[in-house]
N, C-alpha and C positions, 0 to 999 in steps of 0.2 A: 294680734296680727290683723291689719286692716282688711276689710272685705273688698272685693272688686265686683264691678258690674259690667257685663258685656254691653257692647254698642247696641245689639239687637234688643236686649232687655230694657235698656234705657229708652230706646225709641218706642218700645211697646208701652212702657210706663207713661211716657209723654203723651202718646196717642190716647191712652186710657183716660189720662187726666183731662185732656182736651174734650173727649167725649162726655165725661162727667160734667164739665162746665157747661157744655152745650145743652145737656139734658136738664141741668139746673135752670139755665136761662129759659128753656122751653117751658118748664113747669110753671115759671113765674108769669108767663104770658097769660095764663088763665086766672091769675090772681084777681080777687075782687077789690083789692086795694089799688086805686088809680095810680098812686105814686110807684108802687112796685111794678105794675104793668108798664108804666111809661119808661121806667128804667130798663126793664127787660127788652122793650121794643128798641130802645137806643142801642143796647148791647148787641142785639141781633143785627141791626143795621150796620153797626161799626165793624162787626166781625166778618160779615159777608161781602163788604165792598171790595171788589176786585179779587175775590178769593172763591174760585169755582169749587174747590174742595169743600170749603165750609158751607157754601150754598147747598151743595149736594147733601151734606150731613144734616143740615137743618130741614131740607126737604124730606129726608127719610124719617125724621122725627115728627113730621106733620106740622111744621111751623107755619106754613102759608095759610092753611085753614084757620089756625089759631089767630093769626094776625088779621085775617079776613073777618073773623068774629069780633075782634076788638074794633075794627073799622066800622062794622055794622052796628054794634051795640052802644058804642060810646058817643057822648055828646061833648066830651072834653076836646077842645081844639088841639091841645098839645098831643093827645093820643092820636087824633085824626092825622096830624102832620107826621108823626113818627111812624104810624101804620102805613100811610101812603108812601113815605120815603123807603121803608123796609121792603114793601112790595115792589117798588120801582127798582131797588137794588137787586132783588131776586130776578127781575126780568131783564136787567141790563146785560146784554151780550151773552145770555144763557138761555137757550131754547127750552131746556127742561124747566127752568124757572118761569118762563113765559107761560108754558103749558099749565104749570101748577097754579099760577095766578089766575089764569082764565078759568080753569076747572073749579077754582074756589068761588067763582061767581062774583068777583070784586069789580068787574068792569063797570057795571051800572053804578056801583057805590063810588067809584073814583070819578065818574062823570058828575055825580051829585055834588061832589066837593067843589066843582067849578062854580056852583051857584052860592057858595058860602059868602058871608059878609066879611069873613076874616081873610085878609090877603095872603097870609102864610098858609092857610088851608088850601086856598085856590092854587097857590104856587106849587104846593106839594102834590096836589092831585094832578095838575098839568104835567109836572115833571115825570111822575110815575106813568101817566098815560103815554107820554112821549117815548119812554123806554119800551113800553109794550108795542107801540107802533113802529119800532125799529125792526120788529120781527114779522115774518110772513104769516105767522099764526094769528096776528091781530085781526079783529073783525073787519070785514070790508064794508065800505060805505057806498051806498047806491046814491050817486049824486043826481040821479034822475028824479028822486023823490024830493018834493019841495021842502018838506020839514028838515031833511038832511042838509039841503043847501042852505037853509036859514041858519041851522046850527053851525055849519061851517063858517058862514060869514060872521056869526056872532063871535066865533073864536078869533077870526082874522082881524076883526074890528076892536078886539080887546086891547086895553092899554097895558095889560100885564104881558110882559115879553114871553113868558113861558106858555101862556094861553094862546097868544097869536102864533107862537112857534109850534104849538100843538096842532093848530089848524093847518099850518104848512106841512107838518109831518103826516097828517091824515091824507092830504093830497098826494104826497110822495108815495104813500103806502097803497092807497086805494085806487088811484087813477091808472087804469090799465088798458083802456080802449080808446080808439079815435072818437067814438061817440061821447065818452066821458070828457075827453080833452075839449071837444067842441062845446059841450054844455058848460063846462067851467069857464072857457074863454068868453062865451056869450054872456055869462052871468057877471063878467068883470073880474074874474079871479086874477088875471095877469096884472091888472091895475092895482089890486090889493097887495099882491105879492111883492111887486117892485118897491113898494113903500118900505118893506122890511129890509131891503138892501142898505138902507141908511140907518138901520136900527142897531141893536146890540150884536155882539159876536154870535150869540145863540140864534138870534132872529135871522141874521145874514146867512148862516149856514143852513138853517131850515128852509129859507127862501130859495137858496141855490139848488138844493135837492128837489124841491117842488117844481121849480122852473124846468129843470132837466126832464122831469116826469111829464109835465104838461106839453113840452115842446117836442119830445122824442118822436121822430118819424112823422111829424105833422107840419108840412110846409106852411099851411095857412096860419097855424099858431105861431110859428117862427116869424112869419111876416108881420103879424100883429105885434109881437114883442119888439122886434127891431124897429117898428114904426113908432113905438111909444116915445113921445117927446124927441122926435127926430134922431133916434138912435142913442139917446143919452144912457139908457140902461144897458144896452149892449156894451157901450164904452165902460160903464161901471163894472160889469162882470169881467171884462178884459183887464181892467185895472186891478181887480181883486186877485188876479193870478200872481201879483207881486206882493200880496199881503204878508205880514209878518208871521201869521199863523199857518202852519202847514195844512191843516184841515181846510181852512178857507181857500188856500191856493188850490188844493186838490179839487174841491167842489166847484170852484169857478172854472177850472180846467175841464172838468167833466161836463159842465153845462155848455161850454164852448164846443166840446167834442160833439155833443148832441146837435147843437146848432149847425156845425160844419157838416156832419154826416147827413143831416136833413136838407140843408140848403147851402151847398158849397159856394154859391155865388156871393155870399156875404163875407167870404174869406179870400179875396183876390190878392191881398197883400202878403207877399212871401215872408215879410218880417213877422207878421202875426203868427203865421204857421210855424215858423222857426222857433219863435218864443214859446209857443204852446208845446212843441216837441221837447225843447230844452227844459222847461219847467217840469214836465212829467218825468223826464229822465232824472232830474234832481230829486224829485219826490220818491223815486224808487228806493232811495237810501234811507227814507224815514222808517224807523223800526216799528211804528204802530200801524193802525188801520189805514192811515193815509198811504203808506207804502204799499199795502196790500191792494188797495183800490186803484192806485196809480198804475200798477202793472196792467190791469185789465183795461184801464182808460187808454193807455198807450196802444195796446193791441187794437182797440176799437178805432182809435184815431187813424192809424196807418193802414188799416185793412183795405186791400184792393187799391191803394193809392201810391203809385210808384214815386211820385214827386215827394211825398212825405216820407216814404221809406228811404229815399236818397238823403233827405235832410237828417233823418235819424241815424243813418249809417255814417254820415259825415260828422255827426255829433258823437261818434264813438259809442253808439248804443249797444252794439253787440258785445264789445269788451266790458262795458259797464254791467250789462245783464249777466254775462258769464262770471264776472268777478263776484257778483252777489250770490250766484248759485254755488260758487266754489268756496264760500266763506266757511262752510262746514256747520254753521248753526242751523237749527231746525226752523225752516220757514213755514209760515202759515200756508195751508193748501191753496187758499185763494190767491196768495202772492205767487206761489209756484205756478199755478195755472196761468196767471197773467203773464209771467215772465216767459214761459214756454210758448204761449200764444203770440207774444210780441216777437220772439225769435222766429216763430213760424211765419208770421207776416213779413218779416224782413227777408226771409229766404224764399218767399213766394214768387218773386219776380226778378230779383237782382242776383246774377251769378257771383258778383263780387262779395255779396253778403253770404252766400252759401259757402264760398271758399274760405272767407274769414271765419265764419262760424265753425267750420270743421277743423281749421288750422289751430283753433284754441282748445283742442282735445276735449270736445264736448260730448263725444259719443258715450263715454262712461256715465256721465251725468244723466244723459237721456235714457240710457238703458236702466239706470236705477229708478228713474221716474216711471218707467213702464211697470214697475213693481210696487208703486206707491199705493197705499191703502185707499186713497181718495180717487174716485172714478174720474172726476174732472181733471185731475193732474195727469192721470194715465191717458185720457183723451187728448189733452193738450200736447203731451209728449209724442203721441202718435201723429198728430197733425204736423208737429215739428219735423219728425222723420219724413213724412210725406213730402213736405216742401223742400227739405234738404236733399232728398233723393231725386229732385228734378234736375240736379246737376249731372249732365252726361259725363263730365270729367270725373266726378267722384264715384259715379256708378261704375264707370269703366275701371276705376282703380280698385273695385271690389270692397269699398269701405263699408257696405251695408250687408254683405252676404256671408260674413263669417258666423260661426256658431254663437259667438258672444252677443251678436245683435239679433240673429235670426231666431234663436230659441225663445227668448221672451216675447218676440212679436207673434210667433206661431201660437204660443201659449195664450196670448190675449184673444185669439179667435174663440176661446172658450169662456171669455169674460162674461160675468152675469149682467154687466151694463151694456145696453144696446148702443149707447153713444160711443163706448169704447170699441165695440165690435165694428161699427161703421168706420170709425177713425183708423183703426189698425188695418182694415181692408183698404182704405185709401192709401196708407203707407205702403202696404204690400203691392198694391197695383203699380206703383212706380218702381219699387225695388225689384219685382220679378222680371222686369224688362232686361235685367242684367244677367239672368240665369242662362249661361251658355252651355251648361252641362246638364244632362238628364239626371245626373247623380247629385243635384244640388241639395244642400242641407234642408231647404224648404220642403222639398219632396220627401226626403228621408224622415223628416219630423211629422209627416202626415198632412202637409199643408193642402195638397190637392183634395184629399177626402174631406177635410174640414171646410174648404171653400164650397165644395159641392153641397155639404150639409147646410151651410149658411145660405146657399141659393134657394133653399126650401123654407127659409125663415118666415115667420108670420109678419115680420117687419119688412115692408117693401124697400126701405132704404138699405137694409142689410142684404136683401136679395140682389138689388141693383149693384151694390158695391162688390159683392162676392163675384158676380158675373163679370164685372169690369176687371177685377183682378185675374180671373180665369182667362178673359179675353187677352190681357197683356201676357199672361203666361204662355198662351198658345201662339203669340206673335212670332213668326219665323221659327217656331219650335220644330225639332226633328220628329220623325214619325214615331219614334219610340215613346217620346213624351205624350204625343197625341193619343197613341194607343193606350197608354197608361190612364190618361184622363177619360177616354171614351169607355174604357172597360168599367169605369165607376159610374158613369152617367147613363149610358145606353140610349137607345132611340126613344123609348117612352119618356125617359127623363128629359130629353131635349124637347120633345113635343110639349111637355108640361110647361117648360120654361118659355118657349116661343108663344104659347097660348096664355101666358100669365095675364091676369086682368089689368095689371098696371102697364101702360104704354112704355114707360121708361125701362121696365124690366124686359119687356119684349124686345126693345131696341138693343139692350145689352146682350140678350140671348142671341139675337141675330148677328151682332158684331162678333160675338164669340164663335159662332158657327162660321162666319166669314173667314176668320183666322184659321179655324180648324181645317177647312177645305182648301185653304190656300197652299200652293206648293205642288208636290208630286201627285201623280195619278192616284196613288194609294190613299192620299188624304181625301180625295173627292169621294172615294167609295163609302165613307162614313154615312153620307146622306142616303145611300141606297140600301142601308141595313133595314131589315124587316120590310122588304118590298117597297123601299123608297118612302117610308113613313115620314121621315124628317123633311124630305124635299116636298112631299105633298102638303105638309103643314105650312111650309114657307109659301108655297103657291096660294094656299087658301088665305093666308094672312094678307098677302099682297092684293088679292082680289076683293078684300074688304075695305078698300080705300083707306089705308092706314095713314097715320100722321107722317109727315114728310121724313122726319129723322129715322123712323122705323122703316119706311119704304126704302130709304137709301141703303141701309144695311141689308135689307132683304134682296135688293137688286144686286148688291155686290156679292151676295152668296151665289146668285144665279150667274153672275159674271165669272166667278171662279169655277163653278161647275161647268160652265160652257167652254172653259179653256181646255177641257179634257178630251176624251175620245168621242167618236161619233155617237156612241150610246149615250154619253153624258149630254151632248148637245141636243140630241133628240128628246131626251128627258126634260131639258129646259124648255124646248118648244112646246111640249105637252102642258107644261105649267103656264106658259104664256097664252096658249090658245087651246084650252081644254075642250072636250066634247061633253055636252052640247055647247056650241059656240056662244049661246046667249049668256052662259055663266060668267064669261070673262069680262064683259063690258069693256073690252079693249083697254085695260089699265095701262098698257104701254103708252098709248096716245096721251092719256092723262098725265103720266109721269114726264113725257117729253114736253108737255105744255106747262109743267110746274114752274112756279116762281123760284124754287130752290135749284140753284145751278148744280149742286152736288147730285141731286136726284136725276137731273137731265143727263149729267155726265155718266153716272153709273148705268143708266138705261142704254145710252149710246155704246158704252163699253161692252155691255152684254151682246149687243147686236154685232159689234166688231168680231167678238169671239165666235158667234154663231155662223157668220158667213165668211170666215177666213177661207180664201180661195184654195188653200191646200187641203181643205176638208172635202171628202167625196160627196157629202150631201149638202154642201154649201149652196149650190144653185137652187135646189128645191126649197131650202129654207129662205133664200132670198126672195123667191117667187111668193112664198107664203107671207113674208113680211111686206112685200110690195102690195099684195092683194088686200092685206089688212090695213093699208093706209100708213104703215110705219115709214117706208122709204119716201113716199111723197111728203110726209110731215118733215122728215129730215132735210129734204131739199128746200123747204120753206125756212129752215133754221140755219142756213149757211152763214148768216151774219149774226149769229147768237151773241148776246152781250158778254158771255163768259168765254174767255179765250180757250180754256181747256175744252169746253163743249164744242167750240168752233173747230178746233184741231181734230177732235175725234170724229165729228161729222164728216169732215173732209176725207178722213180715212175710210169711213163707210161708203161714201160716194165713189171713192177710188175703187173700192172692192166691187161696187155695183157695176162700174164700167167694165170690169173683167167678165161680167155676165152679160154684157151687151146692153146694159141699161144706161142710157145717156140722159 
């Protein structure tokens, strides 16, 4: 009777056999016989090319130190070539491999190969180093040191395409500051790089990456590049967007995106913009790295640019992206991030894009992305939610407030990544504007408590974003929701927020307070808790000559409080003109003379509420304001440049006339 073998046992046997073969190859790396060692090096290289699993297996065996030893000890050119090639294969697209290669101390050994008289050895060393320089773990080069600059130019001047390409790769990896860009440009790097545009495929691609790095956010560098031979090389890069190779098309597009984002004046031709958008959209369908990078390139290109967003929308970008997301295949996190960011940018300004996006049943895909293991993908999905939720139509339809959407969003408030936290706070800031019921799922899931916790975060961006979400949550909220919020934060908590060391956080805290005290008389009472501690803190902040945006929110707090009872109005007067008088420095006059029209408007509005003729103490308050020079100042502002301010001033002067002040 024939024996049978289960699938699992067959798999186990195959895995064991593979492991034995790898162990055998590894043992031969240490052979004293050059031929045996050379054959083992070739086997390792051939087995690990494009195979992350086998790379990891050989790493665990300690293959990299063994290969490093072969590279260090041998004088045989064939062994040097195969050792360098194997090390480059370990480093190619595999961060653990890069780390192992660097830890083995082979970097200087590979550099030494570049001085060999054997062209194959030089080639192998350069290729391996280029693989390493694709990683962020590669050593940084200080271009400010003369010896490093000389070394760089020796590479760029080499007739060996891999060596000159290595020089370009080093620039792409190590040039990260404006100073470095300037030093490289002054040394003539641009002139050297553009020569590579006419070189081999490898040289062109290395050149395009380096150019993008040197030109990024540097208008002077862009101007130099565009000026080379009367724009010939800009035309060359533009022409390469039509190249037969996807990677070349992608890199030329990314280079143009950098130039456009840095100096838009060089892209006045709508046809060039349209072609760039179309090419990037086509590259999204590439299944390799080019497709991954194209997604981020597209999002960078259309960011904050309504004209390009319209071009992308008209080119059916939303449907194309959604179709890719719906393929069901597992996409690289980098591609997912870029696709969601592109969708987010498309939805940032155009209502048609938002409606089209949501009509394609994207919410499930977005919700799934909120749970992705990669933080960048979760962040991008949150940004997408934030921009899609700018649609009043879709907010009103309750598209974002059901449990299916709300639960994962609230859960992300506990995310270990600060970028995810800030992004989800941005999404919730928009979505909470739709909460019409105090029994919303957001509140039931503990959203308010978590926002308050995040308002105490060590990260000022998280504090600011949490307060912005709370501010929107309190916008036109009923008293029940306000009481629920205040019961968690209390007066002391508010004082801490208003006194935050970051001006942007102070501004959001005051904006939140402004919404909290807006509405009925009961709402105003919050600032009088603990003997008016919150109101006193607002007054102190306003007397410190704060930044205009913070002062605007502070004055609107006083405006809302002054809309209340006589007690409330008198409390505001005490903040405006405290005793002793010298402490005030009459900040009201400063605000009325501000260049910020919103600050002038908020200040005048406060005065309107203080001297409303129907209030018993209005006359006395008017006298005080007149004696302090406020009313005379308003008379000098009757022709204010801002229409809103002008109208409010006329209201004040009309009120003044009722008190006999002409």
